[in-house]
C-alpha positions as CSV (number, residue, x, y, z in Angstrom):
1,X,123.4,129.7,105.1
2,X,122.7,126.3,106.6
3,X,121.4,123.1,105.2
4,X,117.8,123.8,106.2
5,X,117.8,127.0,104.2
6,X,119.2,125.2,101.1
7,X,116.6,122.4,101.5
8,X,113.8,125.0,101.7
9,X,115.1,126.7,98.5
10,X,115.2,123.3,96.7
11,X,111.6,122.6,97.8
12,X,110.5,126.0,96.5
13,X,112.3,125.3,93.2
14,X,110.3,122.0,92.9
15,X,107.0,123.7,93.8
16,X,107.4,126.5,91.3
17,X,109.2,124.3,88.7
18,X,112.3,126.5,88.6
19,X,115.3,125.1,86.8
20,X,117.9,127.5,88.2
21,X,118.2,129.6,91.4
22,X,121.0,132.0,92.5
23,X,121.3,134.1,95.6
24,X,123.9,136.6,96.6
25,X,123.9,137.8,100.2
26,X,125.1,141.2,101.6
27,X,128.0,139.4,103.3
28,X,129.3,138.4,99.8
29,X,128.3,134.7,100.1
30,X,126.4,133.4,97.1
31,X,124.8,130.1,96.1
32,X,123.6,128.8,92.7
33,X,121.4,125.8,92.3
34,X,120.5,124.2,88.9
35,X,118.0,121.3,88.3
36,X,118.0,118.9,85.4
37,X,120.9,117.2,83.6
38,X,124.0,117.2,85.7
39,X,123.3,118.7,89.2
40,X,125.5,121.7,89.9
41,X,125.7,123.3,93.3
42,X,128.3,125.9,93.8
43,X,128.9,128.2,96.8
44,X,131.4,131.1,96.5
45,X,133.0,132.3,99.7
46,X,133.0,136.1,100.4
47,X,136.8,136.2,99.9
48,X,136.5,135.7,96.1
49,X,135.5,138.8,94.1
50,X,132.3,138.2,92.1
51,X,130.3,140.2,89.6
52,X,126.7,140.9,90.6
53,X,124.6,138.3,88.8
54,X,121.8,139.6,86.6
55,X,118.4,137.9,87.2
56,X,118.0,135.2,84.6
57,X,114.6,134.4,83.2
58,X,113.5,130.8,84.0
59,X,113.1,128.7,80.8
60,X,110.0,126.5,80.6
61,X,110.5,123.0,79.6
62,X,109.2,122.1,76.0
63,X,106.4,120.1,77.5
64,X,105.2,123.0,79.6
65,X,105.4,125.4,76.7
66,X,103.3,123.2,74.4
67,X,100.7,122.7,77.1
68,X,100.0,126.4,77.5
69,X,97.8,128.0,75.0
70,X,97.9,131.8,74.8
71,X,95.2,133.8,73.0
72,X,96.5,135.7,70.0
73,X,97.9,138.9,71.2
74,X,96.3,142.1,69.9
75,X,98.8,144.8,70.7
76,X,101.3,144.2,73.5
77,X,101.4,141.9,76.5
78,X,102.0,142.6,80.1
79,X,104.3,139.9,81.3
80,X,104.9,138.5,84.8
81,X,108.0,140.1,86.5
82,X,108.3,137.1,88.9
83,X,107.3,133.6,89.8
84,X,104.2,133.2,92.0
85,X,100.5,132.9,92.1
86,X,98.4,135.2,89.9
87,X,95.4,137.1,91.4
88,X,93.3,139.6,89.4
89,X,91.4,140.5,92.6
90,X,92.7,142.1,95.8
91,X,90.5,139.7,97.8
92,X,88.3,136.6,97.0
93,X,85.1,138.6,97.5
94,X,86.3,141.8,95.8
95,X,86.0,143.1,92.2
96,X,88.8,142.6,89.7
97,X,91.5,145.2,89.5
98,X,90.8,145.3,85.7
99,X,88.5,143.6,83.3
100,X,88.6,143.1,79.6
101,X,87.8,146.4,77.9
102,X,89.0,148.6,80.8
103,X,91.3,151.5,80.1
104,X,94.5,151.5,82.2
105,X,97.1,154.1,82.9
106,X,100.8,153.5,83.3
107,X,101.5,152.7,86.9
108,X,98.0,151.5,87.7
109,X,97.7,148.3,89.8
110,X,96.3,145.6,87.5
111,X,96.9,142.4,89.6
112,X,98.7,140.8,92.4
113,X,101.3,138.0,92.3
114,X,101.8,136.1,95.6
115,X,105.4,135.0,96.1
116,X,106.5,133.4,99.4
117,X,103.4,134.6,101.2
118,X,104.0,138.2,100.1
119,X,101.4,140.0,97.9
120,X,103.2,141.9,95.2
121,X,101.2,144.6,93.3
122,X,101.8,144.5,89.6
123,X,101.4,147.8,87.8
124,X,100.7,148.5,84.1
125,X,103.9,149.2,82.2
126,X,102.0,151.2,79.6
127,X,98.6,152.9,79.1
128,X,96.0,151.2,77.0
129,X,92.9,149.0,76.9
130,X,92.9,145.5,78.3
131,X,92.0,143.1,75.5
132,X,92.5,139.8,77.3
133,X,93.3,138.4,80.7
134,X,95.7,135.6,79.8
135,X,96.7,134.2,83.2
136,X,94.2,132.2,85.2
137,X,93.1,133.4,88.6
138,X,94.8,131.5,91.5
139,X,97.2,129.6,89.1
140,X,101.0,129.8,89.2
141,X,102.9,132.0,86.7
142,X,106.5,132.0,85.7
143,X,108.8,134.9,85.0
144,X,107.9,136.3,81.6
145,X,104.5,134.6,81.3
146,X,101.9,136.8,79.7
147,X,99.3,138.1,82.2
148,X,97.3,140.5,80.0
149,X,97.0,141.6,76.4
150,X,96.8,145.4,76.0
151,X,96.3,147.6,73.0
């Protein structure tokens, strides 16, 4: 990994307000970046044995958490599995994947999250009825942010 790659990762961390980033490559090299407080940058060479890191949820700062208002959940929520931009439509001129009051089946595509120019289809984790669309069209979402309320 060269300096330009690391610089691009840092820029993406700033864009998506990530506080921590880790990457492990197939060659065994890994990098971990952390923002805030004391800067920590560590690179572990392939020669050292490492355990496979589990993806860690990104914690929102207290300011961000208080600025977000989430409607009272009726039932369960479907949360974002990644950081990216939320879209409830497959294209700007298309109909929504789902609307409030629609019944959804487990595995049905309910939205798209764009991450690094890749459109990722998000599927319902459970069957039920959409009671609210919590995330805002075209706005960034973080890992774990509620996207929909479902009953």
